[in-house]
PQR file with spaces between the fields and no chain letter, atoms N, CA, C, O and H, PARSE charges and radii, in Angstrom:
ATOM       1  N    THR     1     -14.253   -5.299   -0.317 -0.4000 1.5000
ATOM       2  CA   THR     1     -13.707   -3.998   -0.650 -0.0000 2.0000
ATOM       3  C    THR     1     -14.627   -2.855   -0.221  0.5500 1.7000
ATOM       4  O    THR     1     -14.262   -1.688   -0.368 -0.5500 1.4000
ATOM       5  N    GLN     2     -15.795   -3.163    0.298 -0.4000 1.5000
ATOM       6  CA   GLN     2     -16.714   -2.108    0.722 -0.0000 2.0000
ATOM       7  C    GLN     2     -16.146   -1.287    1.867  0.5500 1.7000
ATOM       8  O    GLN     2     -16.442   -0.097    1.978 -0.5500 1.4000
ATOM       9  H    GLN     2     -16.092   -4.110    0.417  0.4000 1.0000
ATOM      10  N    LYS     3     -15.329   -1.905    2.725 -0.4000 1.5000
ATOM      11  CA   LYS     3     -14.779   -1.215    3.885 -0.0000 2.0000
ATOM      12  C    LYS     3     -13.554   -0.378    3.537  0.5500 1.7000
ATOM      13  O    LYS     3     -13.100    0.426    4.351 -0.5500 1.4000
ATOM      14  H    LYS     3     -15.089   -2.872    2.635  0.4000 1.0000
ATOM      15  N    MET     4     -13.017   -0.562    2.333 -0.4000 1.5000
ATOM      16  CA   MET     4     -11.793    0.138    1.937 -0.0000 2.0000
ATOM      17  C    MET     4     -12.115    1.481    1.297  0.5500 1.7000
ATOM      18  O    MET     4     -13.214    1.699    0.787 -0.5500 1.4000
ATOM      19  H    MET     4     -13.385   -1.215    1.672  0.4000 1.0000
ATOM      20  N    GLU     5     -11.148    2.360    1.335 -0.4000 1.5000
ATOM      21  CA   GLU     5     -11.276    3.690    0.773 -0.0000 2.0000
ATOM      22  C    GLU     5     -11.365    3.621   -0.753  0.5500 1.7000
ATOM      23  O    GLU     5     -10.663    2.830   -1.383 -0.5500 1.4000
ATOM      24  H    GLU     5     -10.255    2.182    1.750  0.4000 1.0000
ATOM      25  N    LYS     6     -12.215    4.435   -1.334 -0.4000 1.5000
ATOM      26  CA   LYS     6     -12.379    4.442   -2.778 -0.0000 2.0000
ATOM      27  C    LYS     6     -11.108    4.950   -3.454  0.5500 1.7000
ATOM      28  O    LYS     6     -10.533    5.951   -3.028 -0.5500 1.4000
ATOM      29  H    LYS     6     -12.785    5.077   -0.822  0.4000 1.0000
ATOM      30  N    GLY     7     -10.674    4.267   -4.497 -0.4000 1.5000
ATOM      31  CA   GLY     7      -9.474    4.652   -5.221 -0.0000 2.0000
ATOM      32  C    GLY     7      -8.196    4.054   -4.669  0.5500 1.7000
ATOM      33  O    GLY     7      -7.126    4.286   -5.231 -0.5500 1.4000
ATOM      34  H    GLY     7     -11.141    3.453   -4.843  0.4000 1.0000
ATOM      35  N    MET     8      -8.268    3.292   -3.590 -0.4000 1.5000
ATOM      36  CA   MET     8      -7.096    2.687   -2.983 -0.0000 2.0000
ATOM      37  C    MET     8      -6.611    1.520   -3.858  0.5500 1.7000
ATOM      38  O    MET     8      -7.407    0.652   -4.216 -0.5500 1.4000
ATOM      39  H    MET     8      -9.138    3.103   -3.133  0.4000 1.0000
ATOM      40  N    PRO     9      -5.317    1.489   -4.205 -0.5600 1.5000
ATOM      41  CA   PRO     9      -4.817    0.362   -5.000  0.2800 2.0000
ATOM      42  C    PRO     9      -4.772   -0.905   -4.156  0.5500 1.7000
ATOM      43  O    PRO     9      -4.263   -0.893   -3.036 -0.5500 1.4000
ATOM      44  N    ILE    10      -5.305   -1.994   -4.693 -0.4000 1.5000
ATOM      45  CA   ILE    10      -5.349   -3.252   -3.951 -0.0000 2.0000
ATOM      46  C    ILE    10      -4.666   -4.338   -4.786  0.5500 1.7000
ATOM      47  O    ILE    10      -5.249   -4.839   -5.748 -0.5500 1.4000
ATOM      48  H    ILE    10      -5.719   -2.003   -5.604  0.4000 1.0000
ATOM      49  N    PRO    11      -3.428   -4.703   -4.421 -0.5600 1.5000
ATOM      50  CA   PRO    11      -2.772   -5.782   -5.140  0.2800 2.0000
ATOM      51  C    PRO    11      -3.457   -7.113   -4.828  0.5500 1.7000
ATOM      52  O    PRO    11      -3.899   -7.336   -3.701 -0.5500 1.4000
ATOM      53  N    VAL    12      -3.541   -7.983   -5.810 -0.4000 1.5000
ATOM      54  CA   VAL    12      -4.146   -9.295   -5.611 -0.0000 2.0000
ATOM      55  C    VAL    12      -3.207  -10.378   -6.119  0.5500 1.7000
ATOM      56  O    VAL    12      -2.388  -10.153   -7.010 -0.5500 1.4000
ATOM      57  H    VAL    12      -3.182   -7.802   -6.725  0.4000 1.0000
ATOM      58  N    THR    13      -3.349  -11.564   -5.525 -0.4000 1.5000
ATOM      59  CA   THR    13      -2.620  -12.735   -5.975 -0.0000 2.0000
ATOM      60  C    THR    13      -3.648  -13.775   -6.371  0.5500 1.7000
ATOM      61  O    THR    13      -4.460  -14.203   -5.551 -0.5500 1.4000
ATOM      62  H    THR    13      -4.015  -11.747   -4.802  0.4000 1.0000
ATOM      63  N    ILE    14      -3.610  -14.179   -7.628 -0.4000 1.5000
ATOM      64  CA   ILE    14      -4.528  -15.199   -8.118 -0.0000 2.0000
ATOM      65  C    ILE    14      -3.700  -16.431   -8.457  0.5500 1.7000
ATOM      66  O    ILE    14      -2.776  -16.359   -9.268 -0.5500 1.4000
ATOM      67  H    ILE    14      -2.950  -13.831   -8.294  0.4000 1.0000
ATOM      68  N    THR    15      -4.032  -17.567   -7.833 -0.4000 1.5000
ATOM      69  CA   THR    15      -3.348  -18.821   -8.085 -0.0000 2.0000
ATOM      70  C    THR    15      -4.322  -19.757   -8.774  0.5500 1.7000
ATOM      71  O    THR    15      -5.405  -20.034   -8.259 -0.5500 1.4000
ATOM      72  H    THR    15      -4.782  -17.624   -7.174  0.4000 1.0000
ATOM      73  N    ILE    16      -3.928  -20.245   -9.950 -0.4000 1.5000
ATOM      74  CA   ILE    16      -4.786  -21.149  -10.715 -0.0000 2.0000
ATOM      75  C    ILE    16      -4.170  -22.539  -10.673  0.5500 1.7000
ATOM      76  O    ILE    16      -2.981  -22.710  -10.940 -0.5500 1.4000
ATOM      77  H    ILE    16      -3.048  -20.021  -10.369  0.4000 1.0000
ATOM      78  N    TYR    17      -4.984  -23.524  -10.338 -0.4000 1.5000
ATOM      79  CA   TYR    17      -4.520  -24.904  -10.217 -0.0000 2.0000
ATOM      80  C    TYR    17      -4.901  -25.706  -11.461  0.5500 1.7000
ATOM      81  O    TYR    17      -5.719  -25.263  -12.268 -0.5500 1.4000
ATOM      82  H    TYR    17      -5.951  -23.385  -10.121  0.4000 1.0000
ATOM      83  N    GLN    18      -4.302  -26.890  -11.609 -0.4000 1.5000
ATOM      84  CA   GLN    18      -4.539  -27.721  -12.789 -0.0000 2.0000
ATOM      85  C    GLN    18      -5.989  -28.172  -12.916  0.5500 1.7000
ATOM      86  O    GLN    18      -6.472  -28.378  -14.029 -0.5500 1.4000
ATOM      87  H    GLN    18      -3.638  -27.250  -10.954  0.4000 1.0000
ATOM      88  N    ASP    19      -6.694  -28.329  -11.796 -0.4000 1.5000
ATOM      89  CA   ASP    19      -8.087  -28.763  -11.865 -0.0000 2.0000
ATOM      90  C    ASP    19      -9.048  -27.600  -12.150  0.5500 1.7000
ATOM      91  O    ASP    19     -10.260  -27.724  -11.975 -0.5500 1.4000
ATOM      92  H    ASP    19      -6.302  -28.161  -10.891  0.4000 1.0000
ATOM      93  N    LYS    20      -8.478  -26.462  -12.597 -0.4000 1.5000
ATOM      94  CA   LYS    20      -9.211  -25.249  -12.970 -0.0000 2.0000
ATOM      95  C    LYS    20      -9.862  -24.518  -11.797  0.5500 1.7000
ATOM      96  O    LYS    20     -10.702  -23.640  -11.996 -0.5500 1.4000
ATOM      97  H    LYS    20      -7.493  -26.361  -12.739  0.4000 1.0000
ATOM      98  N    SER    21      -9.476  -24.877  -10.591 -0.4000 1.5000
ATOM      99  CA   SER    21      -9.908  -24.106   -9.427 -0.0000 2.0000
ATOM     100  C    SER    21      -8.873  -22.993   -9.208  0.5500 1.7000
ATOM     101  O    SER    21      -7.782  -23.029   -9.778 -0.5500 1.4000
ATOM     102  H    SER    21      -8.794  -25.591  -10.430  0.4000 1.0000
ATOM     103  N    PHE    22      -9.223  -22.022   -8.388 -0.4000 1.5000
ATOM     104  CA   PHE    22      -8.306  -20.921   -8.148 -0.0000 2.0000
ATOM     105  C    PHE    22      -8.505  -20.349   -6.756  0.5500 1.7000
ATOM     106  O    PHE    22      -9.538  -20.563   -6.120 -0.5500 1.4000
ATOM     107  H    PHE    22     -10.109  -21.993   -7.925  0.4000 1.0000
ATOM     108  N    THR    23      -7.507  -19.622   -6.295 -0.4000 1.5000
ATOM     109  CA   THR    23      -7.615  -18.858   -5.056 -0.0000 2.0000
ATOM     110  C    THR    23      -7.387  -17.390   -5.410  0.5500 1.7000
ATOM     111  O    THR    23      -6.597  -17.072   -6.299 -0.5500 1.4000
ATOM     112  H    THR    23      -6.668  -19.448   -6.811  0.4000 1.0000
ATOM     113  N    PHE    24      -8.067  -16.524   -4.723 -0.4000 1.5000
ATOM     114  CA   PHE    24      -8.012  -15.085   -4.954 -0.0000 2.0000
ATOM     115  C    PHE    24      -7.689  -14.437   -3.620  0.5500 1.7000
ATOM     116  O    PHE    24      -8.509  -14.466   -2.702 -0.5500 1.4000
ATOM     117  H    PHE    24      -8.709  -16.783   -4.000  0.4000 1.0000
ATOM     118  N    GLU    25      -6.496  -13.849   -3.500 -0.4000 1.5000
ATOM     119  CA   GLU    25      -6.062  -13.271   -2.237 -0.0000 2.0000
ATOM     120  C    GLU    25      -5.797  -11.780   -2.411  0.5500 1.7000
ATOM     121  O    GLU    25      -4.980  -11.381   -3.241 -0.5500 1.4000
ATOM     122  H    GLU    25      -5.830  -13.826   -4.245  0.4000 1.0000
ATOM     123  N    MET    26      -6.484  -10.967   -1.633 -0.4000 1.5000
ATOM     124  CA   MET    26      -6.269   -9.521   -1.668 -0.0000 2.0000
ATOM     125  C    MET    26      -5.216   -9.151   -0.633  0.5500 1.7000
ATOM     126  O    MET    26      -5.227   -9.653    0.491 -0.5500 1.4000
ATOM     127  H    MET    26      -7.148  -11.291   -0.959  0.4000 1.0000
ATOM     128  N    ARG    27      -4.322   -8.281   -1.020 -0.4000 1.5000
ATOM     129  CA   ARG    27      -3.249   -7.824   -0.142 -0.0000 2.0000
ATOM     130  C    ARG    27      -3.530   -6.390    0.302  0.5500 1.7000
ATOM     131  O    ARG    27      -4.485   -5.757   -0.148 -0.5500 1.4000
ATOM     132  H    ARG    27      -4.312   -7.873   -1.933  0.4000 1.0000
ATOM     133  N    THR    28      -2.672   -5.897    1.195 -0.4000 1.5000
ATOM     134  CA   THR    28      -2.802   -4.498    1.615 -0.0000 2.0000
ATOM     135  C    THR    28      -2.151   -3.602    0.560  0.5500 1.7000
ATOM     136  O    THR    28      -1.287   -4.061   -0.188 -0.5500 1.4000
ATOM     137  H    THR    28      -1.896   -6.412    1.560  0.4000 1.0000
ATOM     138  N    PRO    29      -2.550   -2.348    0.492 -0.5600 1.5000
ATOM     139  CA   PRO    29      -1.969   -1.428   -0.492  0.2800 2.0000
ATOM     140  C    PRO    29      -0.453   -1.282   -0.314  0.5500 1.7000
ATOM     141  O    PRO    29       0.073   -1.588    0.756 -0.5500 1.4000
ATOM     142  N    PRO    30       0.243   -0.824   -1.339 -0.5600 1.5000
ATOM     143  CA   PRO    30       1.691   -0.632   -1.239  0.2800 2.0000
ATOM     144  C    PRO    30       2.059    0.421   -0.196  0.5500 1.7000
ATOM     145  O    PRO    30       1.260    1.298    0.129 -0.5500 1.4000
ATOM     146  N    VAL    31       3.274    0.318    0.319 -0.4000 1.5000
ATOM     147  CA   VAL    31       3.754    1.269    1.326 -0.0000 2.0000
ATOM     148  C    VAL    31       3.779    2.681    0.756  0.5500 1.7000
ATOM     149  O    VAL    31       3.501    3.642    1.473 -0.5500 1.4000
ATOM     150  H    VAL    31       3.924   -0.395    0.055  0.4000 1.0000
ATOM     151  N    SER    32       4.108    2.814   -0.515 -0.4000 1.5000
ATOM     152  CA   SER    32       4.161    4.149   -1.126 -0.0000 2.0000
ATOM     153  C    SER    32       2.809    4.849   -1.038  0.5500 1.7000
ATOM     154  O    SER    32       2.755    6.064   -0.847 -0.5500 1.4000
ATOM     155  H    SER    32       4.334    2.033   -1.097  0.4000 1.0000
ATOM     156  N    TYR    33       1.718    4.100   -1.175 -0.4000 1.5000
ATOM     157  CA   TYR    33       0.379    4.684   -1.050 -0.0000 2.0000
ATOM     158  C    TYR    33       0.168    5.209    0.369  0.5500 1.7000
ATOM     159  O    TYR    33      -0.313    6.326    0.556 -0.5500 1.4000
ATOM     160  H    TYR    33       1.762    3.113   -1.331  0.4000 1.0000
ATOM     161  N    PHE    34       0.530    4.397    1.369 -0.4000 1.5000
ATOM     162  CA   PHE    34       0.370    4.815    2.770 -0.0000 2.0000
ATOM     163  C    PHE    34       1.238    6.030    3.095  0.5500 1.7000
ATOM     164  O    PHE    34       0.798    6.935    3.805 -0.5500 1.4000
ATOM     165  H    PHE    34       0.921    3.489    1.217  0.4000 1.0000
ATOM     166  N    LEU    35       2.477    6.054    2.576 -0.4000 1.5000
ATOM     167  CA   LEU    35       3.367    7.176    2.854 -0.0000 2.0000
ATOM     168  C    LEU    35       2.842    8.469    2.230  0.5500 1.7000
ATOM     169  O    LEU    35       2.872    9.519    2.874 -0.5500 1.4000
ATOM     170  H    LEU    35       2.834    5.319    1.999  0.4000 1.0000
ATOM     171  N    LYS    36       2.366    8.407    0.997 -0.4000 1.5000
ATOM     172  CA   LYS    36       1.810    9.608    0.362 -0.0000 2.0000
ATOM     173  C    LYS    36       0.567   10.080    1.102  0.5500 1.7000
ATOM     174  O    LYS    36       0.343   11.284    1.232 -0.5500 1.4000
ATOM     175  H    LYS    36       2.341    7.555    0.475  0.4000 1.0000
ATOM     176  N    LYS    37      -0.232    9.158    1.581 -0.4000 1.5000
ATOM     177  CA   LYS    37      -1.435    9.525    2.325 -0.0000 2.0000
ATOM     178  C    LYS    37      -1.064   10.172    3.657  0.5500 1.7000
ATOM     179  O    LYS    37      -1.675   11.165    4.053 -0.5500 1.4000
ATOM     180  H    LYS    37      -0.050    8.180    1.476  0.4000 1.0000
ATOM     181  N    ALA    38      -0.056    9.611    4.359 -0.4000 1.5000
ATOM     182  CA   ALA    38       0.373   10.157    5.649 -0.0000 2.0000
ATOM     183  C    ALA    38       0.987   11.548    5.487  0.5500 1.7000
ATOM     184  O    ALA    38       0.799   12.412    6.344 -0.5500 1.4000
ATOM     185  H    ALA    38       0.440    8.804    4.037  0.4000 1.0000
ATOM     186  N    ALA    39       1.716   11.768    4.396 -0.4000 1.5000
ATOM     187  CA   ALA    39       2.354   13.058    4.159 -0.0000 2.0000
ATOM     188  C    ALA    39       1.417   14.039    3.446  0.5500 1.7000
ATOM     189  O    ALA    39       1.783   15.187    3.194 -0.5500 1.4000
ATOM     190  H    ALA    39       1.869   11.066    3.700  0.4000 1.0000
ATOM     191  N    LYS    40       0.201   13.571    3.122 -0.4000 1.5000
ATOM     192  CA   LYS    40      -0.799   14.402    2.434 -0.0000 2.0000
ATOM     193  C    LYS    40      -0.263   14.925    1.101  0.5500 1.7000
ATOM     194  O    LYS    40      -0.300   16.124    0.824 -0.5500 1.4000
ATOM     195  H    LYS    40      -0.096   12.638    3.327  0.4000 1.0000
ATOM     196  N    LEU    41       0.241   13.990    0.277 -0.4000 1.5000
ATOM     197  CA   LEU    41       0.798   14.330   -1.029 -0.0000 2.0000
ATOM     198  C    LEU    41      -0.024   13.700   -2.145  0.5500 1.7000
ATOM     199  O    LEU    41      -0.650   12.659   -1.946 -0.5500 1.4000
ATOM     200  H    LEU    41       0.272   13.016    0.502  0.4000 1.0000
ATOM     201  N    GLN    42      -0.024   14.327   -3.316 -0.4000 1.5000
ATOM     202  CA   GLN    42      -0.668   13.753   -4.491 -0.0000 2.0000
ATOM     203  C    GLN    42       0.305   12.853   -5.244  0.5500 1.7000
ATOM     204  O    GLN    42      -0.093   11.825   -5.792 -0.5500 1.4000
ATOM     205  H    GLN    42       0.485   15.172   -3.478  0.4000 1.0000
ATOM     206  N    SER    43       1.586   13.239   -5.272 -0.4000 1.5000
ATOM     207  CA   SER    43       2.592   12.441   -5.961 -0.0000 2.0000
ATOM     208  C    SER    43       3.913   12.590   -5.219  0.5500 1.7000
ATOM     209  O    SER    43       4.073   13.463   -4.365 -0.5500 1.4000
ATOM     210  H    SER    43       1.909   14.074   -4.827  0.4000 1.0000
ATOM     211  N    GLY    44       4.852   11.723   -5.564 -0.4000 1.5000
ATOM     212  CA   GLY    44       6.160   11.760   -4.935 -0.0000 2.0000
ATOM     213  C    GLY    44       7.059   12.815   -5.562  0.5500 1.7000
ATOM     214  O    GLY    44       6.618   13.618   -6.384 -0.5500 1.4000
ATOM     215  H    GLY    44       4.722   11.014   -6.257  0.4000 1.0000
ATOM     216  N    SER    45       8.316   12.801   -5.163 -0.4000 1.5000
ATOM     217  CA   SER    45       9.301   13.752   -5.662 -0.0000 2.0000
ATOM     218  C    SER    45       9.615   13.475   -7.122  0.5500 1.7000
ATOM     219  O    SER    45       9.640   12.324   -7.556 -0.5500 1.4000
ATOM     220  H    SER    45       8.674   12.149   -4.495  0.4000 1.0000
ATOM     221  N    LYS    46       9.853   14.535   -7.869 -0.4000 1.5000
ATOM     222  CA   LYS    46      10.255   14.404   -9.272 -0.0000 2.0000
ATOM     223  C    LYS    46      11.722   13.998   -9.384  0.5500 1.7000
ATOM     224  O    LYS    46      12.136   13.458  -10.410 -0.5500 1.4000
ATOM     225  H    LYS    46       9.832   15.470   -7.516  0.4000 1.0000
ATOM     226  N    ALA    47      12.510   14.250   -8.340 -0.4000 1.5000
ATOM     227  CA   ALA    47      13.923   13.869   -8.300 -0.0000 2.0000
ATOM     228  C    ALA    47      14.183   13.118   -6.995  0.5500 1.7000
ATOM     229  O    ALA    47      14.680   13.710   -6.038 -0.5500 1.4000
ATOM     230  H    ALA    47      12.173   14.688   -7.506  0.4000 1.0000
ATOM     231  N    PRO    48      13.854   11.818   -6.939 -0.5600 1.5000
ATOM     232  CA   PRO    48      14.032   11.047   -5.711  0.2800 2.0000
ATOM     233  C    PRO    48      15.492   11.057   -5.230  0.5500 1.7000
ATOM     234  O    PRO    48      16.423   10.939   -6.027 -0.5500 1.4000
ATOM     235  N    GLY    49      15.667   11.198   -3.939 -0.4000 1.5000
ATOM     236  CA   GLY    49      17.004   11.237   -3.364 -0.0000 2.0000
ATOM     237  C    GLY    49      17.607   12.619   -3.296  0.5500 1.7000
ATOM     238  O    GLY    49      18.562   12.840   -2.552 -0.5500 1.4000
ATOM     239  H    GLY    49      14.911   11.294   -3.291  0.4000 1.0000
ATOM     240  N    ARG    50      17.067   13.562   -4.063 -0.4000 1.5000
ATOM     241  CA   ARG    50      17.589   14.927   -4.066 -0.0000 2.0000
ATOM     242  C    ARG    50      16.582   15.929   -3.528  0.5500 1.7000
ATOM     243  O    ARG    50      16.940   16.819   -2.756 -0.5500 1.4000
ATOM     244  H    ARG    50      16.291   13.383   -4.668  0.4000 1.0000
ATOM     245  N    ASP    51      15.349   15.793   -3.921 -0.4000 1.5000
ATOM     246  CA   ASP    51      14.298   16.709   -3.475 -0.0000 2.0000
ATOM     247  C    ASP    51      13.386   15.998   -2.477  0.5500 1.7000
ATOM     248  O    ASP    51      13.020   14.839   -2.674 -0.5500 1.4000
ATOM     249  H    ASP    51      15.057   15.070   -4.548  0.4000 1.0000
ATOM     250  N    PHE    52      13.030   16.694   -1.419 -0.4000 1.5000
ATOM     251  CA   PHE    52      12.130   16.147   -0.424 -0.0000 2.0000
ATOM     252  C    PHE    52      10.826   16.920   -0.483  0.5500 1.7000
ATOM     253  O    PHE    52      10.834   18.151   -0.506 -0.5500 1.4000
ATOM     254  H    PHE    52      13.328   17.635   -1.259  0.4000 1.0000
ATOM     255  N    VAL    53       9.702   16.208   -0.508 -0.4000 1.5000
ATOM     256  CA   VAL    53       8.414   16.874   -0.686 -0.0000 2.0000
ATOM     257  C    VAL    53       7.515   16.792    0.538  0.5500 1.7000
ATOM     258  O    VAL    53       6.481   17.458    0.584 -0.5500 1.4000
ATOM     259  H    VAL    53       9.695   15.208   -0.489  0.4000 1.0000
ATOM     260  N    GLY    54       7.889   15.987    1.536 -0.4000 1.5000
ATOM     261  CA   GLY    54       7.038   15.868    2.708 -0.0000 2.0000
ATOM     262  C    GLY    54       7.746   15.161    3.841  0.5500 1.7000
ATOM     263  O    GLY    54       8.858   14.657    3.689 -0.5500 1.4000
ATOM     264  H    GLY    54       8.729   15.446    1.498  0.4000 1.0000
ATOM     265  N    THR    55       7.077   15.136    4.983 -0.4000 1.5000
ATOM     266  CA   THR    55       7.621   14.443    6.145 -0.0000 2.0000
ATOM     267  C    THR    55       6.550   13.532    6.735  0.5500 1.7000
ATOM     268  O    THR    55       5.350   13.765    6.595 -0.5500 1.4000
ATOM     269  H    THR    55       6.173   15.545    5.107  0.4000 1.0000
ATOM     270  N    VAL    56       7.032   12.490    7.396 -0.4000 1.5000
ATOM     271  CA   VAL    56       6.152   11.529    8.053 -0.0000 2.0000
ATOM     272  C    VAL    56       6.690   11.320    9.455  0.5500 1.7000
ATOM     273  O    VAL    56       7.895   11.157    9.644 -0.5500 1.4000
ATOM     274  H    VAL    56       8.008   12.301    7.510  0.4000 1.0000
ATOM     275  N    LYS    57       5.809   11.323   10.432 -0.4000 1.5000
ATOM     276  CA   LYS    57       6.225   11.144   11.818 -0.0000 2.0000
ATOM     277  C    LYS    57       6.470    9.671   12.126  0.5500 1.7000
ATOM     278  O    LYS    57       5.973    8.782   11.435 -0.5500 1.4000
ATOM     279  H    LYS    57       4.829   11.455   10.279  0.4000 1.0000
ATOM     280  N    LYS    58       7.237    9.439   13.166 -0.4000 1.5000
ATOM     281  CA   LYS    58       7.589    8.071   13.566 -0.0000 2.0000
ATOM     282  C    LYS    58       6.341    7.257   13.907  0.5500 1.7000
ATOM     283  O    LYS    58       6.280    6.068   13.595 -0.5500 1.4000
ATOM     284  H    LYS    58       7.640   10.161   13.728  0.4000 1.0000
ATOM     285  N    ALA    59       5.366    7.867   14.528 -0.4000 1.5000
ATOM     286  CA   ALA    59       4.122    7.175   14.881 -0.0000 2.0000
ATOM     287  C    ALA    59       3.367    6.732   13.630  0.5500 1.7000
ATOM     288  O    ALA    59       2.758    5.662   13.610 -0.5500 1.4000
ATOM     289  H    ALA    59       5.415    8.833   14.781  0.4000 1.0000
ATOM     290  N    GLN    60       3.413    7.565   12.583 -0.4000 1.5000
ATOM     291  CA   GLN    60       2.747    7.212   11.333 -0.0000 2.0000
ATOM     292  C    GLN    60       3.449    6.030   10.658  0.5500 1.7000
ATOM     293  O    GLN    60       2.789    5.153   10.100 -0.5500 1.4000
ATOM     294  H    GLN    60       3.908    8.434   12.599  0.4000 1.0000
ATOM     295  N    VAL    61       4.785    6.006   10.709 -0.4000 1.5000
ATOM     296  CA   VAL    61       5.539    4.892   10.137 -0.0000 2.0000
ATOM     297  C    VAL    61       5.202    3.605   10.879  0.5500 1.7000
ATOM     298  O    VAL    61       5.089    2.542   10.269 -0.5500 1.4000
ATOM     299  H    VAL    61       5.321    6.718   11.162  0.4000 1.0000
ATOM     300  N    LYS    62       5.045    3.702   12.183 -0.4000 1.5000
ATOM     301  CA   LYS    62       4.690    2.528   12.984 -0.0000 2.0000
ATOM     302  C    LYS    62       3.304    2.002   12.586  0.5500 1.7000
ATOM     303  O    LYS    62       3.111    0.791   12.480 -0.5500 1.4000
ATOM     304  H    LYS    62       5.138    4.565   12.679  0.4000 1.0000
ATOM     305  N    GLU    63       2.353    2.893   12.368 -0.4000 1.5000
ATOM     306  CA   GLU    63       1.007    2.481   11.935 -0.0000 2.0000
ATOM     307  C    GLU    63       1.051    1.786   10.576  0.5500 1.7000
ATOM     308  O    GLU    63       0.364    0.788   10.360 -0.5500 1.4000
ATOM     309  H    GLU    63       2.510    3.877   12.454  0.4000 1.0000
ATOM     310  N    ILE    64       1.862    2.318    9.666 -0.4000 1.5000
ATOM     311  CA   ILE    64       1.995    1.725    8.338 -0.0000 2.0000
ATOM     312  C    ILE    64       2.595    0.333    8.450  0.5500 1.7000
ATOM     313  O    ILE    64       2.123   -0.600    7.800 -0.5500 1.4000
ATOM     314  H    ILE    64       2.420    3.129    9.843  0.4000 1.0000
ATOM     315  N    ALA    65       3.628    0.186    9.264 -0.4000 1.5000
ATOM     316  CA   ALA    65       4.275   -1.117    9.448 -0.0000 2.0000
ATOM     317  C    ALA    65       3.300   -2.129   10.033  0.5500 1.7000
ATOM     318  O    ALA    65       3.297   -3.291    9.626 -0.5500 1.4000
ATOM     319  H    ALA    65       4.011    0.944    9.791  0.4000 1.0000
ATOM     320  N    GLU    66       2.479   -1.706   10.977 -0.4000 1.5000
ATOM     321  CA   GLU    66       1.496   -2.612   11.579 -0.0000 2.0000
ATOM     322  C    GLU    66       0.439   -3.039   10.557  0.5500 1.7000
ATOM     323  O    GLU    66      -0.014   -4.184   10.573 -0.5500 1.4000
ATOM     324  H    GLU    66       2.482   -0.762   11.309  0.4000 1.0000
ATOM     325  N    ALA    67       0.049   -2.124    9.672 -0.4000 1.5000
ATOM     326  CA   ALA    67      -0.939   -2.455    8.644 -0.0000 2.0000
ATOM     327  C    ALA    67      -0.352   -3.447    7.635  0.5500 1.7000
ATOM     328  O    ALA    67      -1.060   -4.332    7.155 -0.5500 1.4000
ATOM     329  H    ALA    67       0.418   -1.194    9.659  0.4000 1.0000
ATOM     330  N    LYS    68       0.934   -3.305    7.314 -0.4000 1.5000
ATOM     331  CA   LYS    68       1.569   -4.185    6.334 -0.0000 2.0000
ATOM     332  C    LYS    68       1.982   -5.535    6.906  0.5500 1.7000
ATOM     333  O    LYS    68       2.339   -6.431    6.140 -0.5500 1.4000
ATOM     334  H    LYS    68       1.510   -2.586    7.704  0.4000 1.0000
ATOM     335  N    MET    69       1.947   -5.713    8.217 -0.4000 1.5000
ATOM     336  CA   MET    69       2.347   -6.987    8.841 -0.0000 2.0000
ATOM     337  C    MET    69       1.460   -8.143    8.382  0.5500 1.7000
ATOM     338  O    MET    69       1.899   -9.293    8.412 -0.5500 1.4000
ATOM     339  H    MET    69       1.657   -4.986    8.839  0.4000 1.0000
ATOM     340  N    LYS    70       0.238   -7.873    7.961 -0.4000 1.5000
ATOM     341  CA   LYS    70      -0.656   -8.935    7.506 -0.0000 2.0000
ATOM     342  C    LYS    70      -0.107   -9.648    6.276  0.5500 1.7000
ATOM     343  O    LYS    70      -0.376  -10.833    6.076 -0.5500 1.4000
ATOM     344  H    LYS    70      -0.119   -6.939    7.936  0.4000 1.0000
ATOM     345  N    ASP    71       0.657   -8.941    5.453 -0.4000 1.5000
ATOM     346  CA   ASP    71       1.162   -9.513    4.197 -0.0000 2.0000
ATOM     347  C    ASP    71       2.437  -10.335    4.392  0.5500 1.7000
ATOM     348  O    ASP    71       2.846  -11.052    3.479 -0.5500 1.4000
ATOM     349  H    ASP    71       0.875   -7.979    5.616  0.4000 1.0000
ATOM     350  N    LEU    72       3.056  -10.245    5.537 -0.4000 1.5000
ATOM     351  CA   LEU    72       4.305  -10.993    5.727 -0.0000 2.0000
ATOM     352  C    LEU    72       4.060  -12.456    6.013  0.5500 1.7000
ATOM     353  O    LEU    72       5.009  -13.217    6.197 -0.5500 1.4000
ATOM     354  H    LEU    72       2.723   -9.663    6.278  0.4000 1.0000
């Protein structure tokens, strides 16, 4: 996590097996985090679907999709 931005939400998957061993897998942040960062917003719309608070360019959406491909 040293290479990641401070305050970035990092979802994790922890799998525990019967022999008491486990795996710990870190995922990429949610798409909503990337979209708010690309649009330079602190929070989303208070009325989703009715009010628009920012815009994101097609190139930025492509970068977000490429970053999230690791989780698929």
